[in-house]
C-alpha positions, 0 to 999 in steps of 0.5 A: 500500500505504501508503494502505491501511495508514494507512486501516486504522490510522485505522479501528482507532483509530476503532472503539477509541474506541467499544469502551469504551462497548460492553463492561463498564468495567474498568481495562484498557478505561479504560486502553486508551481513555486510551492513544489520547487526547492529554493535552490532550484536550477532550471535549464532549457532553450530559454536559458538557465534560471537559478532560485525561485525568485526569478521563476515568475518572470521566466514563466511570463515569457510563455504567456499566451503560448499554446503548449500541450504536453502529452505524456505517454508513459511514466515510470516511478522508481 
């Protein structure tokens, strides 16, 4: 039972990560995104590298109005 619970918790956070890109940006959605990250988070992508949570809200604004879709076909929790 514990393994099932932990798997569910991990998947919840995984899908929560992508949610911010799928719905309009609001203070609430950005706070929800920040809540799952460490203060020392480092995110590297084609848009550059961001260190720490302080600049993440500004970084997310770059994607305002984009029509993104993430179609996760499978995941494996280990």
